[in-house]
C-alpha positions in Angstrom: 18.6 17.2 29.2 21.2 19.3 30.8 21.8 17.5 34.1 22.3 21.0 35.9 18.6 21.4 35.6 17.9 18.1 37.6 19.4 19.6 40.8 17.5 23.1 40.8 16.2 22.4 44.3 19.8 21.8 45.6 20.6 25.4 45.0 19.5 28.7 46.5 19.7 30.3 43.2 17.6 29.4 40.2 19.9 28.0 37.5 20.6 30.4 34.8 20.7 33.3 37.2 23.5 35.2 38.9 23.5 36.9 42.4 22.9 40.6 42.9 26.2 42.4 44.0 24.8 45.7 45.6 23.6 45.9 49.2 21.1 48.4 50.4 24.0 49.9 52.5 26.3 50.3 49.6 23.6 52.1 47.6 23.0 54.5 50.5 26.7 55.3 50.9 26.7 56.1 47.1 23.9 58.8 47.2 25.0 62.0 45.9 25.0 65.0 48.4 21.8 66.5 46.9 19.7 63.3 47.8 18.9 63.4 51.5 16.6 60.2 51.3 17.0 57.9 54.1 16.5 54.1 54.4 12.8 53.0 54.6 13.0 50.5 57.2 11.1 48.3 55.0 12.1 44.6 55.0 14.1 44.8 51.6 16.3 41.6 52.6 13.3 39.5 51.8 13.3 40.5 48.2 17.2 40.4 47.4 16.5 38.3 44.5 19.0 37.1 41.8 19.6 39.3 38.7 18.7 37.7 35.3 21.2 36.0 33.3 22.6 38.0 30.5 21.4 36.1 27.4 22.6 38.3 24.7 26.3 39.5 24.1 26.9 43.1 24.6 26.3 45.0 21.2 24.2 41.9 19.7 20.6 42.7 20.7 18.7 44.0 17.9 15.4 45.0 19.4 16.9 48.4 20.7 15.6 51.3 18.7 13.5 49.2 16.3 10.4 51.1 15.4 7.2 49.1 14.7 6.3 49.1 11.0 3.1 47.0 11.3 0.5 45.4 13.8 1.1 42.1 15.4 -1.4 39.5 15.4 -3.6 40.6 18.2 -5.0 37.6 20.3 -7.9 38.4 22.8 -8.1 36.4 25.9 -10.9 38.4 27.6 -13.2 35.5 27.3 -10.6 33.2 29.2 -8.0 34.8 31.1 -9.8 38.0 31.7 -13.0 36.1 32.7 -11.4 34.0 35.2 -10.1 37.1 37.1 -13.7 38.3 37.4 -15.3 38.2 40.9 -18.6 37.4 38.9 -17.5 35.6 35.8 -19.5 36.3 32.4 -22.6 34.4 31.9 -23.7 33.2 28.6 -25.3 36.7 27.6 -22.3 38.7 28.7 -19.9 36.2 27.0 -21.8 36.6 23.7 -21.8 40.2 23.9 -18.0 40.1 24.3 -17.4 38.1 21.5 -19.4 39.9 19.1 -17.7 43.1 20.2 -14.2 41.5 19.6 -15.3 40.3 16.3 -16.8 44.0 15.5 -13.4 45.4 16.5 -11.6 43.3 13.9 -9.8 40.6 16.0 -9.1 37.5 14.2 -7.6 35.4 16.8 -9.9 35.0 19.9 -9.4 32.9 22.8 -13.1 31.8 23.5 -12.8 29.9 26.9 -11.6 27.0 29.1 -14.3 24.4 28.3 -13.1 21.9 30.9 -13.3 24.5 33.6 -17.1 24.8 34.2 -20.5 23.7 32.3 -20.9 27.6 31.5 -17.5 27.6 29.6 -18.3 24.2 27.8 -21.8 25.4 26.7 -20.5 28.7 25.3 -18.0 27.0 23.2 -20.9 24.8 22.0 -23.0 27.7 21.5 -20.6 29.4 19.2 -19.8 26.3 17.0 -23.2 24.7 16.7 -25.0 28.1 16.3 -22.4 29.2 13.2 -21.6 32.4 15.2 -17.8 32.1 14.3 -16.9 34.1 11.1 -14.9 32.4 8.4 -11.9 34.8 8.9 -11.6 34.4 12.6 -9.8 31.7 14.3 -11.0 30.7 17.9 -8.8 29.0 20.5 -9.8 26.8 23.5 -7.6 26.5 26.6 -6.5 23.3 28.5 -4.2 22.5 31.2 -1.8 19.6 31.0 -4.3 17.0 32.5 -5.4 14.0 30.4 -9.2 14.1 31.2 -9.4 17.9 30.5 -7.7 17.7 27.4 -10.3 14.9 26.4 -13.2 17.2 27.7 -11.6 20.2 25.5 -11.8 18.1 22.4 -15.5 17.1 23.3 -16.3 20.7 23.3 -14.8 21.6 19.7 -16.2 18.8 17.7 -18.0 20.0 14.7 -15.7 23.1 14.3 -14.1 23.9 11.0 -11.0 25.3 12.5 -9.6 25.7 15.9 -6.5 25.9 18.1 -6.1 23.9 21.2 -4.1 25.8 23.9 -1.8 23.7 26.0 -0.5 25.4 29.2 1.3 24.3 32.2 4.0 26.0 34.5 7.8 25.4 34.2 9.7 27.5 36.5 11.6 26.1 39.3 9.5 27.5 42.1 6.4 26.0 40.6 8.0 22.7 39.8 9.4 22.4 43.5 6.6 23.9 45.5 3.3 23.4 43.3 3.9 20.3 41.5 6.7 18.6 43.2 8.2 17.6 39.8 11.7 17.5 38.5 12.5 19.1 35.3 12.5 15.6 33.8 9.1 15.0 34.9 7.9 18.4 33.6 9.4 17.6 30.4 7.6 14.3 30.3 4.3 16.0 31.3 4.9 18.4 28.1 5.6 15.4 25.9 2.8 13.1 27.0 0.4 16.1 26.7 1.5 17.2 23.3 1.3 13.7 22.1 -2.4 13.4 23.3 -3.2 16.4 21.5 -1.8 15.3 18.3 -3.7 11.9 18.7 -7.1 13.5 19.3 -6.8 15.8 16.5 -5.9 13.2 14.1 -9.1 11.6 14.8 -11.0 14.8 14.5 -12.6 16.2 11.3 -11.5 19.8 12.0 -8.5 21.6 11.0 -6.8 21.8 14.4 -3.6 23.7 15.3 -1.9 24.0 18.6 -0.8 26.6 21.2 1.8 25.9 23.7 2.5 28.0 26.7 5.3 27.1 29.2 3.5 29.2 31.9 6.0 31.3 34.1 8.3 31.3 31.1 9.9 34.6 32.3 11.1 33.0 35.5 11.9 29.7 34.0 15.7 28.8 33.2 16.1 29.9 29.8 17.8 26.7 28.5 14.9 24.5 30.1 12.3 26.8 28.5 14.0 26.5 25.1 14.4 22.7 25.2 10.8 22.1 26.2 9.7 24.5 23.6 11.6 22.7 21.0 10.5 19.4 22.2 6.6 20.4 21.9 7.4 21.8 18.4 8.9 18.7 17.2 6.0 16.5 18.6 3.3 18.7 16.8 5.5 18.8 13.7 5.3 22.6 13.6 5.8 23.8 9.9 5.0 27.0 8.1 1.8 25.4 6.8 0.8 24.4 10.2 2.5 26.5 12.7 2.7 26.1 16.4 1.8 29.2 18.4 4.5 29.2 21.0 3.2 31.7 23.6 5.7 33.0 26.1 4.0 34.5 29.3 5.4 36.6 32.0 2.9 35.1 34.2 4.1 37.3 37.1 6.0 40.2 35.9 9.3 40.2 37.8 11.8 42.1 35.9 12.3 45.1 33.6 10.8 45.0 30.2 14.3 45.1 28.7 14.9 41.6 30.4 11.9 40.3 28.8 12.9 41.7 25.4 16.2 39.9 25.8 14.4 36.8 26.6 12.3 36.7 23.6 15.2 37.7 21.2 17.1 34.9 22.6 14.4 32.3 22.2 13.7 33.6 18.6 17.2 33.2 17.6 17.7 29.8 19.1 14.3 27.8 18.4 14.8 24.9 16.0 11.6 25.2 14.0 11.3 29.1 14.1 9.9 29.2 10.5 7.1 26.9 11.9 6.3 28.9 14.8 4.2 31.9 15.7 6.0 33.4 18.5 3.5 35.0 20.9 4.0 36.8 24.1 1.3 37.1 27.1 2.6 40.0 29.5 1.0 40.6 33.0 1.2 43.9 34.6 2.5 43.2 38.2 5.2 45.9 37.8 3.0 48.2 35.8 5.1 47.8 32.5 3.3 45.3 30.5 2.6 47.7 27.7 6.3 48.4 27.4 7.3 44.8 27.7 5.0 43.7 24.9 6.4 46.6 22.6 10.0 45.6 23.6 9.1 42.0 22.8 7.6 42.6 19.4 10.8 44.6 18.4 12.7 41.3 19.5 10.9 39.2 17.2 7.4 38.4 18.5 4.6 38.1 16.1 1.6 37.8 18.1 0.2 39.4 21.5 -2.3 38.0 24.0 -4.0 40.4 26.1 -7.4 41.9 26.9 -9.4 45.1 26.4 -8.4 47.6 29.0 -5.9 45.0 30.8 -8.4 43.1 32.7 -6.8 40.0 34.3 -5.4 38.4 37.3 -3.9 40.6 40.0 -2.9 43.9 38.2 -4.2 42.6 34.9 -3.0 41.3 31.4 -1.5 43.8 29.0 -4.0 46.2 27.6 -4.5 45.6 23.8 -6.3 48.8 23.2 -3.2 50.7 24.6 -0.9 48.8 22.4 -3.0 49.2 19.3 -3.6 52.9 20.0 0.1 53.5 20.7 0.7 52.1 17.0 -2.0 54.4 15.7 -0.3 57.4 17.4 2.9 56.7 15.4 1.0 56.4 12.1 0.8 52.6 12.0 -2.5 50.9 11.3 -3.3 48.9 14.2 -5.8 46.8 12.2 -8.3 47.3 14.8 -11.2 49.7 14.7 -11.2 51.7 17.9 -12.7 54.9 16.3 -15.6 54.7 19.0 -13.6 54.2 22.2 -16.6 55.3 24.3 -19.0 52.3 23.0 -16.1 49.9 23.5 -15.5 51.0 27.2 -19.4 50.7 27.8 -19.6 47.1 26.5 -16.5 46.1 28.2 -17.7 47.6 31.5 -20.9 45.8 31.1 -19.3 42.4 30.3 -16.7 42.5 33.3 -18.8 44.5 35.6 -15.9 46.6 36.4 -15.2 50.2 35.5 -12.4 51.5 33.3 -10.2 53.9 35.5 -10.5 57.6 34.7 -6.8 57.7 33.9 -6.4 54.5 31.7 -4.7 55.5 28.4 -6.8 56.6 25.5 -10.3 55.5 27.1 -10.5 57.0 30.8 -12.7 60.0 31.4 -9.7 62.2 32.0 -7.0 61.1 29.8 -7.5 64.1 27.4 -8.4 66.5 30.1 -6.2 69.3 31.4 -6.9 71.3 34.5 -3.5 73.0 34.6 -3.5 76.4 33.3 -0.2 76.3 31.3 -1.3 72.9 29.7 -4.8 74.4 28.8 -3.1 77.4 27.2 -0.9 75.4 25.3 -3.8 73.0 24.2 -6.2 75.8 23.3 -3.3 77.5 21.1 -2.5 74.3 19.5 -6.1 73.7 18.5 -6.5 77.2 17.1 -3.3 76.9 15.1 -4.7 73.7 13.6 -8.0 75.4 12.6 -6.1 78.3 11.1 -4.0 75.9 9.0 -7.1 74.2 7.9 -8.8 77.1 7.1 -5.9 78.6 5.2 -5.6 75.2 3.3 -9.2 75.0 2.6 -9.7 71.6 4.0 -11.3 70.1 7.2 -8.9 69.8 10.4 -9.3 66.1 10.2 -7.4 66.0 6.9 -4.3 67.6 8.6 -1.4 65.8 10.5 -2.1 66.2 14.0 0.2 68.0 16.0 -1.2 69.6 19.4 0.5 70.1 22.5 -0.2 67.5 25.5 -2.6 65.6 23.1 -0.9 62.7 21.5 -3.9 61.8 19.3 -7.0 63.7 18.2 -9.7 62.6 20.7 -12.3 63.0 17.8 -10.4 60.0 15.8 -11.3 58.0 18.9 -15.0 59.1 19.2 -14.3 61.3 21.9 -15.1 65.0 22.0 -13.1 68.3 22.7 -15.6 69.4 25.2 -13.7 67.5 28.1 -10.4 68.5 26.9 -10.3 71.6 28.9 -11.8 71.7 32.3 -11.8 74.4 35.0 -10.8 74.2 38.6 -8.6 76.4 40.8 -5.6 75.1 38.8 -6.8 76.5 35.5 -5.6 79.7 33.8 -6.9 82.5 31.3 -6.3 80.4 28.2 -8.2 77.4 29.5 -11.2 79.4 30.4 -11.2 81.5 27.3 -11.3 78.1 25.4 -14.1 76.8 27.2 -16.0 80.0 26.4 -15.1 80.1 22.7 -15.8 76.3 21.9 -18.7 75.9 24.0 -20.5 79.2 23.9 -18.9 81.1 20.9 -17.5 83.6 22.8 -14.3 85.0 21.9 -12.9 87.1 24.8 -10.3 90.0 24.0 -7.0 89.2 25.2 -6.9 91.9 28.0 -10.4 90.7 29.2 -9.0 87.0 29.5 -6.8 87.8 32.5 -9.4 89.7 34.3 -12.1 87.1 34.0 -9.5 84.5 35.0 -9.2 86.4 38.4 -12.8 86.2 38.8 -13.0 82.5 38.1 -10.0 82.1 40.4 -12.1 83.5 43.4 -15.0 81.2 42.6 -12.9 78.1 42.4 -10.8 79.0 45.5 -14.3 79.2 47.5 -15.6 76.2 46.2 -12.7 73.8 45.8 -14.3 72.0 43.0 -14.5 72.0 39.2 -16.7 74.5 37.4 -18.5 73.1 34.5 -18.8 75.2 31.2 -22.5 76.1 31.9 -21.5 77.4 35.2 -18.6 79.4 33.6 -21.0 81.0 31.4 -23.5 81.9 34.0 -20.7 83.6 36.0 -19.5 85.4 33.1 -23.0 86.8 32.2 -23.5 87.7 35.8 -20.2 89.7 36.1 -20.0 91.3 32.6 -23.4 91.2 30.9 -25.6 92.9 33.6 -26.5 96.5 33.1 -28.2 96.9 36.5 -29.7 100.3 37.1 -28.3 101.5 33.7 -30.6 99.2 31.7 -33.0 101.8 31.1 -30.6 104.4 30.0 -30.5 102.5 26.7 -33.2 104.9 25.3 -30.8 107.5 25.2 -28.8 105.7 22.4 -29.5 107.3 18.9 -29.8 105.3 15.6 -26.7 107.0 14.1 -24.0 106.4 16.6 -25.7 104.7 19.6 -22.6 104.1 21.7 -21.1 107.7 21.4 -24.7 109.1 21.9 -25.1 107.0 25.1 -21.9 107.9 26.5 -22.5 111.6 25.7 -25.7 111.4 27.5 -24.1 109.9 30.6 -21.5 112.7 30.6 -24.5 115.1 30.4 -25.8 113.4 33.7 -22.4 113.7 35.4 -20.7 110.5 34.6 -17.0 110.9 33.3 -17.2 108.0 30.9 -15.1 107.7 27.5 -14.8 104.8 25.2 -11.5 103.2 25.0 -12.0 99.9 23.2 -14.9 98.1 21.5 -14.9 94.8 19.7 -17.8 93.0 18.3 -18.0 89.3 16.9 -20.9 87.7 14.8 -21.1 84.9 17.2 -22.8 84.0 20.4 -24.3 81.5 22.6 -27.6 81.5 20.4 -31.3 82.1 21.7 -31.3 85.2 19.4 -28.2 86.5 20.5 -26.2 86.5 17.2 -23.7 89.1 18.1 -21.5 89.8 21.3 -19.6 92.9 22.0 -17.0 94.0 24.6 -16.6 97.4 25.6 -13.7 98.8 27.5 -14.5 102.2 29.2 -12.5 104.8 31.1 -14.7 105.9 33.8 -13.3 108.6 36.1 -9.8 107.7 35.0 -10.2 103.8 35.7 -10.6 101.2 33.0 -13.7 98.7 33.3 -14.9 96.2 31.0 -18.4 95.2 30.0 -20.0 92.7 27.5 -23.2 92.7 25.7 -25.4 90.4 23.6 -27.8 91.3 21.0 -29.4 90.4 17.5 -27.5 93.2 15.9 -24.1 94.8 16.5 -25.5 98.1 17.7 -27.8 96.4 20.2 -24.7 94.3 21.5 -22.5 97.4 21.7 -25.0 99.2 23.7 -25.8 96.7 26.4 -21.7 96.1 26.6 -21.4 99.9 27.4 -24.2 99.9 29.9 -22.9 96.7 31.5 -19.5 98.6 31.8 -21.1 101.6 33.4 -22.9 99.5 35.8 -19.7 97.7 36.8 -17.9 100.9 37.3 -20.3 101.6 40.2 -21.1 104.9 38.6 -24.5 106.4 39.4 -26.5 108.9 37.2 -26.1 112.3 38.7 -22.7 111.7 40.5 -21.4 114.8 39.0 -18.2 113.3 38.1 -17.4 111.4 41.2 -17.6 107.5 40.8 -18.3 105.8 44.2 -16.7 102.2 43.9 -19.0 99.2 44.9 -17.0 96.4 46.8 -16.0 93.8 44.6 -17.9 95.3 41.5 -14.7 95.6 39.2 -11.5 94.1 38.5 -9.1 96.9 37.9 -6.3 98.0 35.2 -6.7 95.4 32.5 
């Protein structure tokens, strides 16, 4: 072994690292003139950590720009790493529900527990094995620390299984060696050797097909040379071959550096492992810096074959990497994730029940608000994008689901994940005419004329400014009807409409009664919100030289048109017998559209 590693505790800097060179004061002095930020006063001196060693020569890293071509082997650790992070760990019922969910989604590599940790863990492993609940194409893993009696207990739990992976894990980083274990690198190496040898002996006595997984926990902050040496040693002891590979799992147990650093570490390890063809190179990113997904994606580009994580990122502290996000990121690029995530709402409900924790509203792909736009400009772009897709599908004579997806602000089609378009555009004080018109069209079948959209948006703006809250689609429809579909005192005037040209007959009669009203624009659609209203019409009148809109619903175009005209007359504030003068009612009409 490299003797430098023996003296880790004698240096203030971990071996394999170099000091940072830029002080806070220097950074402040190099700020450009347009950056007026001042020192925070926070104790940054406590975090002046060493920068990681440059492992790859400039220009030699291969992971940069490498696009994913296929899914990695996904390994769910929900039942072990996820479970141990729960305030209320799963009981047998919830564990079984989680296991069945993982199988249904298509996971073929599932860590089912830590059987030496508790009786519940042990009994669940036995339940799956003795009950024959593990499908033939699913490989299960059991976790054990490097403690002899716990290794033995783990092998007791897996007796009778046909195929299993035993996962050995212990920390290797300098801080853990010195503070937690009080061991030298040589002693940690001996621990790994003795534990691996014990695994081999116990596996040789078993009737099962047993493979091994080894995790040098805290790999990401372990001296690279030591991590490589201990990994090669374990691979040698278990005789890793392509026919019986060792899963070498490299965790970023506590995320400390940028994802690019982790990618360099993975590529360097992949290049230098002695038995690379006998190793399934796995990563286990945590999310302490909020970049676990990026770290995993970079690591896969750098040579990793497998990713350990959890559904929706449950795990210690800020969580494990989210396998749903990783898989659907591939899906969004046209790469088959080899997991069936076509019903995200049901997956989310099951995971929330098992973990007894909610999935956040903004969680990628699964949160309540991830496909929702409140901003007016975003809503307008989405509405136009969806309409464009519908028009393309209509022209091609195919369903929209068969066309390539390309809609502003929506990286995937929500319907491909079991979501609906209903929540894509929601209305509050930030919303604009495009979003409001989209809600009326998609929820109620109401296609507002372009000129009316801006006017009704101002009506909605007053409502949302007063309430300060979101307005649901039902309330939007109620507001529209109250504002534009109410004929008021003019309702009885419909009797004056003739059968031949009811709108013109109605307006002529209104003029005879002294109301100066003329039709400027009338548009009717064979659509509507139902309940007998198969048609909707929009009438724009000029009443006493002022424009005013009305809308009408009816079982026939004529009925809807008459009601639209009567509503416009009512909104104008005109009264029968006004002899040409049109008194204005406060707030009765939006002008000039």
